[in-house]
C-alpha positions as CSV (number, residue, x, y, z in Angstrom):
1,X,111.5,94.2,157.3
2,X,114.0,96.0,159.4
3,X,117.8,95.4,159.0
4,X,119.0,94.4,162.4
5,X,122.7,93.3,163.5
6,X,122.7,90.3,165.7
7,X,125.8,89.1,167.7
8,X,126.5,85.5,169.0
9,X,129.3,84.1,170.9
10,X,129.9,80.4,169.5
11,X,131.7,78.0,171.5
12,X,132.9,73.7,170.1
13,X,133.1,71.4,172.7
14,X,134.7,67.8,172.5
15,X,136.3,67.6,169.4
16,X,139.5,66.2,168.0
17,X,141.6,69.3,166.8
18,X,142.7,67.0,163.7
19,X,139.3,66.5,162.2
20,X,137.6,69.1,159.7
21,X,134.9,70.5,161.9
22,X,132.7,73.1,160.7
23,X,129.0,74.7,161.7
24,X,126.3,76.3,160.0
25,X,124.3,79.4,161.3
26,X,120.9,79.9,159.8
27,X,118.0,82.6,160.7
28,X,114.6,81.6,160.4
29,X,116.0,78.7,158.3
30,X,118.0,80.6,155.9
31,X,121.9,79.6,155.7
32,X,123.9,82.8,156.8
33,X,127.4,80.9,156.8
34,X,129.2,78.3,157.7
35,X,133.0,78.2,159.2
36,X,135.7,76.0,159.9
37,X,136.5,76.1,163.8
38,X,139.9,76.5,163.7
39,X,140.7,77.5,167.6
40,X,140.8,75.5,170.8
41,X,137.9,74.0,172.9
42,X,138.8,77.0,175.5
43,X,137.8,79.7,172.9
44,X,134.6,81.5,171.9
45,X,134.2,83.3,169.1
46,X,131.8,85.9,168.2
47,X,129.7,86.1,165.3
48,X,127.9,89.2,164.1
49,X,125.6,89.2,161.4
50,X,123.1,91.4,159.3
51,X,119.9,90.1,158.6
52,X,116.6,91.5,157.4
53,X,113.9,90.9,160.2
54,X,110.3,91.2,160.1
55,X,109.4,93.1,163.0
56,X,106.9,92.1,165.5
57,X,107.3,88.2,164.1
58,X,109.2,85.5,165.9
59,X,112.7,85.2,164.2
60,X,115.2,82.0,165.2
61,X,119.0,81.7,165.0
62,X,120.4,78.7,165.1
63,X,123.4,76.6,164.7
64,X,124.1,73.0,163.0
65,X,127.4,71.3,163.5
66,X,128.7,69.9,160.1
67,X,130.4,66.4,160.6
68,X,132.0,63.6,158.7
69,X,131.3,60.1,160.0
70,X,132.6,59.1,163.2
71,X,133.2,62.7,164.4
72,X,131.5,63.9,167.5
73,X,131.5,67.5,168.5
74,X,129.0,70.0,170.0
75,X,128.3,73.7,169.0
76,X,127.0,76.2,171.6
77,X,125.7,79.9,171.5
78,X,125.9,82.2,174.3
79,X,125.6,86.0,174.9
80,X,123.1,86.8,171.9
81,X,122.3,90.0,171.3
82,X,120.1,92.5,169.0
83,X,121.3,95.6,168.2
84,X,118.5,97.5,167.4
85,X,115.7,99.7,169.8
86,X,113.9,96.9,171.1
87,X,113.6,93.0,170.9
88,X,112.4,90.5,173.3
89,X,113.7,87.1,174.3
90,X,111.0,84.2,173.7
91,X,113.2,81.3,173.9
92,X,116.8,80.5,174.3
93,X,118.9,77.1,174.2
94,X,122.5,76.4,173.3
95,X,121.7,75.7,170.2
96,X,118.6,78.2,168.8
97,X,117.5,81.3,170.0
98,X,113.9,82.4,169.5
99,X,113.2,86.2,169.4
100,X,111.2,88.9,168.3
101,X,112.3,92.5,167.0
102,X,109.9,95.3,167.8
């Protein structure tokens, strides 16, 4: 296992500012954080996360919106980076990033 710092920008679109909009970030299915979105749709916030990663194995960071009935929104991740000697991007979408730490 290797302790690594991961940074990613989170962006929210198409939501009513009066709604209680939240999102969750996961690493390999484990919940890392749940946050309330308090910013405008033009804002990108940077999440910095420390996680223990198995070296030479595929890892995944994913984002999930937490919505109440009738709420509509979309969260996206951009500018992903693993602060370590080496990592390899395997796949990347707006909602899920897969990588390997060497």
